[in-house]
C-alpha positions as CSV (number, residue, x, y, z in Angstrom):
1,M,41.3,-61.3,-11.3
2,T,44.9,-60.1,-11.2
3,K,46.2,-57.6,-13.6
4,T,49.8,-56.6,-14.2
5,I,51.3,-53.3,-15.1
6,D,53.4,-53.2,-18.3
7,T,56.3,-51.1,-17.0
8,D,57.6,-50.7,-20.5
9,A,54.4,-49.1,-21.8
10,P,54.9,-45.5,-23.0
11,E,52.3,-44.2,-20.6
12,V,54.1,-45.7,-17.7
13,A,57.4,-44.3,-18.9
14,Q,55.8,-40.9,-19.1
15,F,54.3,-41.2,-15.7
16,R,57.6,-42.2,-14.2
17,A,59.5,-39.4,-15.9
18,V,57.1,-36.8,-14.6
19,F,56.9,-38.0,-11.1
20,E,60.6,-39.0,-10.6
21,A,61.5,-35.3,-10.5
22,V,62.6,-34.7,-6.9
23,D,62.1,-30.9,-7.2
24,T,58.5,-31.5,-8.1
25,A,58.0,-33.8,-5.2
26,H,59.4,-31.2,-2.8
27,D,57.4,-28.4,-4.3
28,V,54.1,-30.1,-4.7
29,G,54.3,-32.9,-2.0
30,P,53.4,-30.6,0.9
31,R,50.1,-29.8,-0.8
32,F,49.1,-33.4,-1.0
33,T,47.0,-35.2,1.6
34,C,48.5,-38.3,3.2
35,K,46.1,-40.5,1.2
36,E,47.1,-38.8,-2.0
37,V,50.9,-39.1,-1.4
38,D,50.4,-42.7,-0.3
39,A,48.5,-43.5,-3.5
40,L,51.2,-41.9,-5.7
41,A,54.0,-43.5,-3.8
42,G,52.3,-46.9,-4.1
43,M,52.0,-46.5,-7.9
44,L,55.7,-45.4,-8.1
45,R,56.7,-48.5,-6.1
46,A,54.6,-50.7,-8.3
47,I,56.6,-49.6,-11.4
48,G,59.9,-49.9,-9.6
49,A,60.5,-46.2,-8.8
50,D,61.2,-46.7,-5.1
51,D,63.5,-43.6,-4.9
52,A,60.8,-41.4,-6.4
53,A,58.2,-42.8,-4.0
54,A,60.5,-42.0,-1.0
55,A,61.1,-38.5,-2.4
56,W,57.3,-37.8,-2.6
57,V,56.8,-39.0,1.0
58,E,59.7,-36.8,2.1
59,G,58.4,-33.8,0.1
60,H,55.0,-34.3,1.6
61,S,56.3,-34.6,5.1
62,R,57.8,-31.1,4.8
63,G,54.3,-29.7,5.0
64,D,53.0,-31.8,7.8
65,D,52.4,-29.6,10.8
66,D,49.7,-31.7,12.5
67,P,51.3,-33.6,15.4
68,D,49.1,-36.6,14.6
69,D,49.9,-36.6,10.9
70,L,51.0,-39.9,9.5
71,H,54.1,-38.5,7.7
72,R,55.1,-35.8,10.2
73,R,58.9,-35.4,10.4
74,P,60.1,-36.2,14.0
75,E,62.3,-33.0,14.1
76,A,59.3,-30.9,13.3
77,T,57.7,-31.7,16.7
78,S,60.3,-29.7,18.6
79,K,59.0,-26.1,17.9
C-alpha cells in the first residue's frame, strides 16, 4: 500500500519550520549518527525541503572525524 504525505498538513509545516533552521542543523547535526541524519534528510526531501536536507548533512559532516564515515568532509582528511 502506498501512502502520501500531505505537505500542507499543519504538522508537516511545523516539522519543516523547525528543521529548516540552518543554525540548528549546524549545532545539532554533528551529534547525529549517519543513519539519523540520513533519515531526517530523507523526510525533509520528501516534503520538498531539499535545502534543509543538505544543511543537515553538511552540519552532520562537520562532526565526522572517522576516516571511514559516510559523510566525512574531504578536507577533514588532511590533518
